[in-house]
ZAMARGU-4260 file (C-alpha; in steps of 0.2 Angstrom, whole numbers, plus 5000, padded with zeros to 4 digits):
<rodrens>
0) 4904/5020/5043 | 4923/5018/5047 | 4925/5001/5055 | 4935/5008/5070 | 4937/4997/5086
5) 4928/5005/5101 | 4937/5012/5109 | 4951/5015/5096 | 4968/5008/5102 | 4981/5021/5105
10) 4982/5039/5098 | 4972/5041/5082 | 4967/5055/5071 | 4953/5054/5058 | 4955/5064/5042
15) 4938/5066/5034 | 4936/5070/5016 | 4938/5089/5013 | 4938/5100/4998 | 4952/5093/4987
20) 4966/5105/4982 | 4975/5104/4965 | 4984/5087/4963 | 5003/5087/4964 | 5004/5102/4976
25) 5018/5099/4989 | 5021/5109/5004 | 5039/5105/5009 | 5037/5114/5026 | 5022/5103/5031
30) 5023/5087/5022 | 5039/5081/5031 | 5046/5064/5026 | 5031/5062/5014 | 5038/5076/5003
35) 5048/5062/4994 | 5034/5050/4993 | 5025/5048/4976 | 5014/5034/4969 | 5014/5030/4951
40) 4996/5033/4946 | 4997/5018/4934 | 5001/5006/4948 | 4986/5012/4958 | 4976/5010/4943
45) 4983/4992/4940 | 4979/4987/4958 | 4961/4994/4956 | 4959/4984/4940 | 4966/4968/4948
50) 4953/4971/4962 | 4939/4973/4949 | 4944/4957/4941 | 4947/4946/4956 | 4936/4953/4969
55) 4922/4962/4960 | 4910/4962/4975 | 4924/4970/4986 | 4917/4986/4995 | 4928/4990/5010
60) 4947/4993/5006 | 4961/4998/5018 | 4978/5005/5011 | 4991/5002/5025 | 5006/5014/5024
65) 4995/5025/5013 | 5007/5039/5012 | 5000/5054/5003 | 4984/5044/5000 | 4984/5044/4981
70) 4977/5026/4980 | 4963/5029/4992 | 4958/5045/4982 | 4957/5036/4966 | 4948/5021/4974
75) 4935/5033/4981 | 4933/5041/4964 | 4928/5024/4957 | 4915/5022/4970 | 4925/5010/4982
80) 4924/5014/5001 | 4943/5015/5004 | 4952/5021/5019 | 4970/5026/5022 | 4981/5021/5037
85) 4998/5028/5041 | 5009/5031/5056 | 5017/5047/5049 | 5008/5063/5058 | 5011/5073/5042
90) 4999/5062/5033 | 4983/5069/5041 | 4986/5086/5035 | 4989/5080/5017 | 4974/5069/5017
95) 4963/5084/5024 | 4970/5095/5010 | 4966/5082/4996 | 4950/5075/5002 | 4957/5058/5008
100) 4948/5048/5021 | 4960/5040/5033 | 4966/5037/5051 | 4983/5039/5059 | 4988/5023/5068
105) 5000/5008/5070 | 5000/4995/5056 | 5005/4982/5069 | 4990/4986/5080 | 4978/4994/5068
110) 4963/5003/5076 | 4950/4993/5065 | 4939/4979/5069 | 4945/4962/5064 | 4937/4955/5048
115) 4931/4973/5043 | 4939/4974/5026 | 4937/4965/5009 | 4954/4970/5003 | 4970/4976/5012
120) 4984/4984/5003 | 5002/4985/5008 | 5012/4994/4995 | 5030/4995/4998 | 5029/4993/5017
125) 5034/4976/5021 | 5052/4980/5017 | 5053/4994/5030 | 5050/4983/5045 | 5060/4971/5056
130) 5045/4959/5059 | 5037/4957/5042 | 5027/4941/5048 | 5019/4951/5062 | 5014/4965/5050
135) 5006/4953/5037 | 4997/4944/5051 | 4990/4960/5058 | 4984/4965/5040 | 4977/4947/5038
140) 4967/4949/5054 | 4958/4964/5046 | 4952/4953/5031 | 4935/4944/5031 | 4936/4926/5026
145) 4940/4925/5007 | 4947/4943/5007 | 4962/4948/4997 | 4978/4955/5002 | 4988/4965/4989
150) 5007/4969/4993 | 5021/4977/4983 | 5038/4973/4989 | 5055/4977/4981 | 5065/4963/4974
155) 5083/4959/4977 | 5086/4966/4959 | 5081/4983/4965 | 5098/4985/4974 | 5106/4986/4956
160) 5095/4999/4948 | 5103/5016/4946 | 5087/5025/4948 | 5075/5020/4962 | 5089/5010/4970
165) 5083/5000/4985 | 5096/5008/4997 | 5091/5026/4991 | 5078/5024/5005 | 5087/5025/5022
170) 5072/5017/5030 | 5073/5001/5020 | 5077/4985/5030 | 5078/4971/5016 | 5071/4967/4999
175) 5062/4950/4996 | 5064/4936/4984 | 5049/4929/4975 | 5051/4913/4986 | 5053/4923/5002
180) 5037/4933/4999 | 5028/4916/4996 | 5034/4909/5012 | 5030/4925/5021 | 5012/4925/5015
185) 5010/4906/5019 | 5017/4907/5036 | 5005/4921/5040 | 4990/4910/5035 | 4987/4917/5018
190) 4985/4907/5001 | 4996/4915/4987 | 4986/4917/4971 | 4999/4926/4960 | 5015/4935/4961
195) 5020/4947/4947 | 5036/4956/4944 | 5036/4974/4937 | 5047/4989/4934 | 5039/5006/4934
200) 5043/5021/4925 | 5039/5040/4924 | 5041/5043/4906 | 5036/5033/4890 | 5054/5027/4887
205) 5056/5021/4905 | 5039/5012/4905 | 5044/5003/4888 | 5061/4998/4896 | 5052/4993/4912
210) 5041/4981/4902 | 5056/4971/4897 | 5066/4972/4913 | 5050/4968/4923 | 5050/4950/4915
215) 5068/4946/4918 | 5075/4957/4932 | 5059/4965/4940 | 5062/4980/4952 | 5046/4975/4962
220) 5035/4961/4965 | 5016/4962/4967 | 5008/4948/4977 | 4990/4944/4978 | 4985/4932/4992
225) 4968/4926/4999 | 4963/4923/5017
</rodrens>
């Protein structure tokens, strides 16, 4: 059962799983800002593998800022009870078309019960907000004791990449250094387990270059923290 608070706070719309349409189909007339959002499937797979290694018993997972819902769809294919949360109204129709279970809502005041999830994911969301500590604290409140938070945040080096430049997204506020991320998590009451840098790529040559760049000038940091 979806662990919504009763009554839900604010305007919500649940998108229940429906018959999936072919992956990769984009309707630019209906998808709005999410037309430009694409998640690298290898990153979603890496997060799911990290979950399997570090939180094998995790059952309930929430992806905040889920966008088109690719991670949630893949998690459910693997038998995980995963849910999407996003504030973008266009997301509900996309989720319905692609069989993604999710709720429209505010990440700062999520419509779920506290301590309802084993894992909360924030992929490339923290850099979009003016109050990152408030966002992380809200996500932390949704975790049970011992739960895990996985976050992806662009590094300062992302400002110098010719492709995927940090400032290509006009909604970005600030990138985060490794130390800044650690302090953010600790100030939000979380214990940092690891921070890894990486640089993603769409093609085999890009991924090969990314393996080298990710070690010295990573585009993005992935942080794993515990409550």
